[in-house]
Kinemage of the C-alpha trace (Angstrom):
@kinemage 1
@onewidth
@group {chain A} dominant
@subgroup {mainchain}
@vectorlist {calphas} color= white
{ca met a 1} P -32.420 11.387 24.778
{ca ser a 2} L -29.029 11.426 23.092
{ca asp a 3} L -26.463 8.749 23.894
{ca pro a 4} L -24.069 10.199 26.512
{ca thr a 5} L -21.334 7.725 25.573
{ca pro a 6} L -18.686 9.572 23.526
{ca ala a 7} L -17.600 8.100 20.190
{ca val a 8} L -14.186 6.407 20.315
{ca arg a 9} L -11.771 7.184 17.517
{ca ala a 10} L -10.491 4.234 15.480
{ca ser a 11} L -6.768 3.504 15.212
{ca asp a 12} L -4.786 2.565 12.101
{ca ala a 13} L -4.539 -1.006 13.407
{ca glu a 14} L -8.335 -1.251 13.738
{ca arg a 15} L -8.877 0.100 10.233
{ca glu a 16} L -6.336 -2.392 8.850
{ca gln a 17} L -8.057 -5.226 10.736
{ca val a 18} L -11.374 -4.443 9.064
{ca ala a 19} L -9.760 -3.973 5.642
{ca asp a 20} L -8.015 -7.337 6.020
{ca leu a 21} L -11.349 -9.080 6.732
{ca val a 22} L -12.759 -7.472 3.588
{ca arg a 23} L -9.789 -8.648 1.494
{ca arg a 24} L -10.203 -12.196 2.768
{ca ala a 25} L -13.917 -12.079 1.945
{ca val a 26} L -13.083 -11.018 -1.623
{ca gly a 27} L -10.512 -13.793 -1.861
{ca asp a 28} L -12.942 -16.541 -0.826
{ca gly a 29} L -15.801 -15.210 -2.960
{ca arg a 30} L -18.102 -13.794 -0.281
{ca leu a 31} L -17.705 -10.306 -1.735
{ca thr a 32} L -17.142 -9.151 -5.297
{ca val a 33} L -14.083 -7.076 -6.167
{ca val a 34} L -16.271 -3.975 -6.508
{ca glu a 35} L -17.914 -4.591 -3.107
{ca gly a 36} L -14.476 -5.119 -1.595
{ca asp a 37} L -13.219 -1.852 -3.065
{ca glu a 38} L -16.204 0.054 -1.643
{ca arg a 39} L -15.822 -1.480 1.816
{ca gln a 40} L -12.071 -0.880 1.933
{ca arg a 41} L -12.649 2.774 1.091
{ca ala a 42} L -15.166 2.948 3.929
{ca ala a 43} L -12.737 1.259 6.331
{ca tyr a 44} L -9.806 3.555 5.556
{ca gly a 45} L -12.088 6.585 5.699
{ca ala a 46} L -13.607 5.703 9.079
{ca thr a 47} L -12.898 8.053 11.963
{ca phe a 48} L -14.704 6.268 14.814
{ca arg a 49} L -14.970 2.631 15.875
{ca his a 50} L -18.735 2.518 15.435
{ca glu a 51} L -18.222 3.316 11.741
{ca leu a 52} L -16.100 0.184 11.307
{ca ala a 53} L -18.502 -2.372 12.766
{ca pro a 54} L -21.150 -2.268 9.960
{ca ile a 55} L -18.504 -2.849 7.274
{ca thr a 56} L -17.921 -6.450 8.404
{ca ala a 57} L -21.195 -7.114 10.247
{ca asp a 58} L -22.219 -9.722 7.642
{ca leu a 59} L -18.734 -11.292 7.447
{ca glu a 60} L -17.075 -11.980 10.783
{ca pro a 61} L -17.337 -10.519 14.300
{ca leu a 62} L -15.154 -7.456 14.788
{ca glu a 63} L -12.889 -7.655 17.791
{ca pro a 64} L -13.940 -4.730 20.020
{ca asp a 65} L -10.578 -4.027 21.545
{ca ala a 66} L -8.028 -4.220 18.762
{ca pro a 67} L -4.587 -2.958 19.822
{ca asp a 68} L -3.827 0.646 19.099
{ca val a 69} L -0.618 1.887 17.516
{ca gly a 70} L 1.356 3.834 20.073
{ca glu a 71} L 4.878 4.125 21.352
{ca gly a 72} L 7.284 1.199 21.221
{ca pro a 73} L 7.554 -1.476 18.508
{ca val a 74} L 5.285 -0.975 15.512
{ca glu a 75} L 2.373 -3.417 15.481
{ca arg a 76} L 1.894 -4.482 11.865
{ca pro a 77} L -0.432 -7.090 10.382
{ca asp a 78} L 0.969 -9.757 8.079
{ca ser a 79} L -0.739 -8.214 5.071
{ca thr a 80} L -2.652 -5.125 4.001
{ca gly a 81} L -3.891 -4.023 0.616
{ca ser a 82} L -5.346 -1.427 -1.710
{ca ile a 83} L -7.773 -2.004 -4.579
{ca ala a 84} L -8.563 0.451 -7.378
{ca val a 85} L -11.161 -0.724 -9.917
{ca met a 86} L -11.979 1.922 -12.527
{ca gly a 87} L -11.174 4.455 -9.834
{ca gly a 88} L -8.410 5.443 -7.475
{ca ala a 89} L -6.880 4.302 -4.214
{ca asp a 90} L -4.639 6.549 -2.144
{ca arg a 91} L -2.549 5.687 0.903
{ca ser a 92} L -0.580 8.613 2.255
{ca gly a 93} L 0.231 10.442 5.441
{ca thr a 94} L 0.827 8.408 8.598
{ca trp a 95} L -0.319 4.842 8.035
{ca thr a 96} L 0.794 1.317 8.932
{ca pro a 97} L 1.322 -1.115 6.061
{ca gly a 98} L 1.503 -4.828 6.750
{ca leu a 99} L 4.682 -6.809 6.245
{ca thr a 100} L 3.268 -7.362 2.749
{ca his a 101} L 1.086 -4.731 1.082
{ca arg a 102} L -0.782 -5.715 -2.086
{ca ala a 103} L -2.006 -3.015 -4.453
{ca val a 104} L -4.243 -3.922 -7.399
{ca ser a 105} L -5.091 -1.346 -10.071
{ca leu a 106} L -7.630 -2.553 -12.657
{ca met a 107} L -8.329 0.243 -15.117
{ca gly a 108} L -7.638 2.560 -12.194
{ca gly a 109} L -4.807 4.226 -10.340
{ca thr a 110} L -3.099 3.639 -7.004
{ca asn a 111} L -0.923 6.055 -5.071
{ca leu a 112} L 1.213 4.584 -2.270
{ca asp a 113} L 3.087 7.316 -0.406
{ca leu a 114} L 5.284 5.682 2.246
{ca arg a 115} L 7.276 8.724 3.297
{ca his a 116} L 5.446 8.866 6.634
{ca ala a 117} L 4.435 5.208 6.893
{ca gln a 118} L 5.150 3.347 10.140
{ca leu a 119} L 7.686 0.631 9.336
{ca asp a 120} L 10.252 -1.292 11.360
{ca ala a 121} L 13.383 -3.382 10.865
{ca arg a 122} L 11.372 -6.166 9.224
{ca gly a 123} L 11.122 -4.035 6.084
{ca leu a 124} L 8.316 -4.273 3.552
{ca thr a 125} L 7.252 -6.272 0.500
{ca leu a 126} L 5.025 -4.460 -1.996
{ca gln a 127} L 3.088 -6.568 -4.496
{ca ile a 128} L 1.920 -4.244 -7.268
{ca val a 129} L -0.514 -5.419 -9.955
{ca ser a 130} L -1.396 -2.928 -12.719
{ca ile a 131} L -3.781 -4.121 -15.426
{ca met a 132} L -4.650 -1.323 -17.825
{ca gly a 133} L -3.974 0.957 -14.887
{ca gly a 134} L -1.105 2.542 -13.025
{ca ala a 135} L 0.585 2.763 -9.663
{ca asn a 136} L 2.852 5.388 -8.105
{ca val a 137} L 5.026 4.250 -5.201
{ca asp a 138} L 6.955 6.867 -3.200
{ca leu a 139} L 9.701 5.270 -1.069
{ca arg a 140} L 11.734 8.377 -0.310
{ca gly a 141} L 13.055 8.517 3.212
{ca val a 142} L 11.614 5.159 4.332
{ca gly a 143} L 15.015 4.135 5.721
{ca arg a 144} L 14.146 0.414 5.418
{ca asp a 145} L 14.781 -2.320 2.884
{ca val a 146} L 11.810 -2.748 0.533
{ca thr a 147} L 11.073 -5.348 -2.139
{ca val a 148} L 8.718 -4.328 -4.951
{ca gln a 149} L 7.182 -7.232 -6.878
{ca ala a 150} L 5.473 -5.650 -9.881
{ca phe a 151} L 3.194 -7.114 -12.549
{ca ala a 152} L 2.168 -4.705 -15.304
{ca leu a 153} L -0.142 -5.747 -18.148
{ca met a 154} L -0.896 -2.839 -20.458
{ca gly a 155} L -0.262 -0.708 -17.393
{ca gly a 156} L 2.572 0.807 -15.462
{ca cys a 157} L 4.252 1.366 -12.145
{ca glu a 158} L 6.593 4.169 -11.124
{ca val a 159} L 8.798 3.751 -8.058
{ca val a 160} L 10.372 6.906 -6.629
{ca val a 161} L 13.422 6.718 -4.340
{ca asp a 162} L 15.658 9.287 -2.665
{ca pro a 163} L 19.312 10.030 -3.538
{ca asp a 164} L 20.717 7.667 -0.873
{ca thr a 165} L 18.781 4.519 -1.774
{ca val a 166} L 20.562 1.538 -3.327
{ca val a 167} L 18.433 0.189 -6.198
{ca glu a 168} L 18.390 -3.308 -7.717
{ca val a 169} L 16.154 -3.872 -10.758
{ca thr a 170} L 15.777 -7.445 -12.037
{ca gly a 171} L 12.372 -7.510 -13.741
{ca val a 172} L 11.541 -8.997 -17.149
{ca gly a 173} L 9.710 -7.143 -19.901
{ca val a 174} L 7.877 -8.509 -22.974
{ca met a 175} L 6.880 -5.725 -25.373
{ca gly a 176} L 7.431 -3.608 -22.294
{ca gly a 177} L 10.220 -3.118 -19.843
{ca phe a 178} L 11.777 -2.427 -16.491
{ca ala a 179} L 13.711 0.836 -16.592
{ca asp a 180} L 16.231 1.808 -13.921
{ca gln a 181} L 16.435 5.559 -14.350
{ca ala a 182} L 17.652 6.140 -10.814
{ca gly a 183} L 21.374 5.901 -11.479
{ca pro a 184} L 23.871 5.253 -8.668
{ca pro a 185} L 23.125 6.326 -5.077
{ca arg a 186} L 24.742 9.390 -3.559
{ca gly a 187} L 26.821 7.203 -1.237
{ca pro a 188} L 27.118 3.662 0.137
{ca gly a 189} L 25.205 2.270 3.091
{ca gly a 190} L 21.700 3.467 2.230
{ca pro a 191} L 18.515 1.392 2.363
{ca arg a 192} L 18.091 -1.168 -0.419
{ca ile a 193} L 15.129 -1.241 -2.790
{ca arg a 194} L 14.710 -4.375 -4.929
{ca val a 195} L 12.364 -4.145 -7.906
{ca thr a 196} L 11.423 -7.338 -9.702
{ca gly a 197} L 8.521 -8.831 -11.611
{ca phe a 198} L 7.071 -8.927 -15.128
{ca ala a 199} L 5.804 -6.307 -17.563
{ca met a 200} L 3.925 -7.057 -20.787
{ca met a 201} L 2.937 -4.168 -23.012
{ca gly a 202} L 3.565 -2.064 -19.940
{ca gly a 203} L 6.415 -0.639 -17.965
{ca val a 204} L 7.984 -0.339 -14.538
{ca thr a 205} L 10.359 2.552 -13.893
{ca val a 206} L 12.533 3.607 -10.962
{ca thr a 207} L 13.514 7.269 -10.596
{ca arg a 208} L 15.228 9.442 -8.002
{ca arg a 209} L 13.869 12.674 -6.615
{ca pro a 210} L 14.993 14.780 -3.670
{ca leu a 211} L 13.033 14.510 -0.451
{ca ala a 212} L 11.872 18.120 -0.795
{ca val a 213} L 9.614 17.228 -3.729
{ca glu a 214} L 6.109 16.418 -2.475
{ca gly a 215} L 4.291 13.309 -3.724
{ca pro a 216} L 4.745 11.096 -6.765
{ca gln a 217} L 4.657 13.093 -9.975
């Protein structure tokens, strides 16, 4: 007989909870970077709760009733992350980044589209690491202050902002550079994007594009 219990759909918060356990397991050596990348892909691609449980079954117990994201204040974890190792990682659409989101691209590419991300007044810190890889970060229309801490080694990072965003670029480049190609904002009072970090034989650029243009180019 088939199981009459209907499958329960997983929420963004539940997917982030599982992905966070995987990141911690990579950090303390229980999983390799490649294993972590595979499990994070599985976590972010899960539709139902029962698909999440096997991902961390050999790590830590998964809380069965993680809070769902609904109306009211946005529930955000302290940290979330994306890992691309000789491949790609894509975060787009409606998703909930942590207060700090770390994106690592090792001979791979990462796309972070935050135009429809669920943020709040606490803002966001993005830690971008590109080693012989690249990252595209779309911050158009986020309406919140964001700090981008970029490290590029023989790699690159492009940050896209909208015409109203105030941009501050203070990074250091060695045989590479931080390029503010955004120019002045359309008017005062817009959200503030701070871009800092270090680039060696690589580059970090900030450009402006209108909101009508879809996705990082």
